[in-house]
N, C-alpha and C positions, 0 to 999 in steps of 0.2 A: 316413179321415181323412187329410188332407193333412200327408205326413210334413214337408213343408218348413217347416211352421211350428213344427216344433220349435226350431229355431234360433232365432227369434222370441222363446222366453219369457226369453233371456238377456238381450235387447236392450231388452223393452219396459218401460216404465214408464207411471205416471199422472201425466200434466200436469194437476195440480189447478189451475195457473194457465197460461195459455198466454203466457208472456212471453217475451221473447228468442229465438223462434224463427225470425227473419227476416221478410221483405216477400212471399214465395212465397204464392200462392193455390190452391186444390183446382180444377181444370178442369172443365168440363163431362163431360169425358171421363172423368176421373178418378172422379167422382160415378156416371157410369153404369158403371163397372168394378166399383165397391163392391156397387153393386144386382144387378149379373150374377154376381159372385163370391158372394155370399153364398146365391144359390140353388143352389151347388157344393155345399154344405156339409153333411156327414154331421148328421143331425139327433139327439138322445138318445131321443127318442119317434118313430115313424114316423108316426104318424096324428093329428099335432097340427098344425093350420094356423097358420103362421106368416106374417105380411109384413113388410116395414120400410118407413119413409119418411123420405127425407133432407129437412130443411128449414132454413132460415135459423132461428137463435134468436136473437130481440132481449132477452129477458128473463135473468134472474140471470146476467150475461155474465160468462164466466171468460176471454174472450179467446178463444173457438172461433169457427170460421168457420159450421159446420153442427153441427147434432144428429140422428143416426141415431134413429129411433124404433122400437122394437120392440111388435110387437101381435101377440095371441095368442087361439087358441081357449082356453077355460078346461077343461082336462082333467086328472085326475089325471098329476103330475110336470110340469106347464107350466112353473111358475116354475124347475124344474131345466133343461129343455129351452132355456129362452131364455139362461141363463146359460153352457151348454154352445156353442149356437149362436152366441152374442154372442161368448162368447172366443176362437172360431177367425175371428171378424170381427176382434175386437181386434189378434190377431196377425198378420193379413193385413194390415192397417192399417200396424202396425209394418213390415212389409216393404216398404211402400210409402213410408217416411220421412213416414207421417201419424199425428201424435201424439192420443192418444186418452185420455179418461176416461170410467168408469163412473158416470153423473151421475144419482143416484138423486134428489137434491131437485129436478130439472128437472121442469117443468110442461108438458105439452104443449097445444097449443089445441083437438087432437082426442082424444077420448077412446076414441074407437072408428074404425076403419078398417075397411070391407068387411065389417061384422059381427063383427069382433076386437077384444080389447079391449087398451087399452093396458098395456104392463107397465115398461117402463123406458127409459131413452136412453142414449147413449152419445155425449158431445161430442167432437168433433175439428177439426183445423187442420192445416194443411200445415207441415211442419219443413223448414228450408232444410239441414242437415246432420245425417246418423246421428250424427254425436259428440255431438248434444245429445239423444240417449237414455241408456238406461242402459249404462254402463261397466263396472260389476262388479255384478251381481246379490246376490252373498252379504253386500254392506253393506246391503242394506236391512233393515228392521225386522220380523222374523219370529219368530214362537216356535221355539225350539229343537226340534231332530227329536225329540230324548226326550219332550217335550210332546205331540205330536201323534200319534207311531207307537210301537207295540207290537209285539214281536217283533223279530227280528234277520234277517229276510230282506226284499229290494229295499231296502235303505237308500240305494244311490245314488239310487232314484226317489223316498224320500221326500224327501231332502237337495233335490231339485228342486221337487218339488210344493209343498213349503211354502212358496214364495215367491208361488202364486197370488194374485191379488189378490180383495179382499173389502171389503164396504161398511163405512166405519170401522176399516178393518184387524182385523175381529173375529175371523178366521181359525176359522170355526165348524166345524172338521173334526177328525176321529178315526180314527187308522186301524190295523186290528189285521192283519198280515201272517204270512202262513206260507208253506211251501214249495209250497202247491197253490191257495192262493187268499188274496186281498186284499179285507179288510171296511172298507167307507166308512160314517162315522156322521158326521149332523149333530148339534153339541153345541147341546141344546135351551134352554139357560138363559141369560139375559140377558147376564150378565158386561158386559164395558167396550163401550158403545155409542156413544160419541163423541156427536155431535151428531144421530144416526139416532134419530127417534122410537119411543117403547117399543113402541106397536103396530106398528112396519116392521119390528121385528129378525127375526120368524120369516119375513116375506114377503121380505126381503131376503137372508136367509141361505139361502133354499132356491135363489135366483139363484147365490149364493156357491157354493154345493157342486155346482153345474151346472157352474160354472167350472172347480173343482177335478176334478171326472170328465175335464173335457176333458185337464187337465195330466196326469191319471193315464196316459190312453189314448194322449196322443201320446207318453209315457216309454215305455209297454211296446212301442209300434208301433215307436219308433225304436231301443230295445232287442232286438227281435227276438223278442218275447214272444207267444207265441199265448193268446188269451182268450177265453172267452166270458161276458157279461155280465148278471146277475140284478139286475134294478131292483125297489124296494119303496115303496110306496105312504106316503105322509106320514101319520103316527099320531097322533091326538087325544089324548093321555095324558100322564102326569107324569113319565115316564123321563128321565133326564138324557142318552141321546142317544137318536137316532131313527137306525135301519138304513137307509142310502139305496140301497147297490148292494153287491154280491160280483162280485168278479172272479175267475172261475174257472182258473186255470192248467194 
């Protein structure tokens, strides 16, 4: 994974409304660079075909210039894979002073692209100054570390990854950390979901957990911690938590 993305964790913010961002516009060259950079990103799952398409979006306007549509094969962990890839793109956009928003309520004109199914989109717009991004990540509203992190290991990593974005700020993750492993779970219960439709909670929270895994790996690699990763499939059961990944250290 591109280690330069780590620093963008502290700068990124969700532009729920693209206001007061200046009068600059994305160029054709910048749009081409986005498409080319996406091809370089490390997937969570190697054998899932994915594509993006950048379009002008005329409906449900938040002030964005374009939307990046994500399409994927429907295979095991494909939603987590899109979250993982999409967050790398999100952080890359921040590095180019392009504002972004994971846009779950956006509706694409095309539900399929080259045989792949639409998953989600990110709304984007050029921002005229880096000062309009986040200045202090720790002022963001997130769960306390003690609410998501069990064990007294890798707390410095936990205190960063808890700021990963999630649908309606649901933060559906739980971590158990020990000397030799970090276990990541997805919280399965509905809980607080804001404007998210009830039948979409599990769908979007699987994307969210992929975003969270991206943050974890950027932190591990930034700290020079070697690891191997074990992924688990989504289970259809009534347990409170679903084991998503184990990082063996």
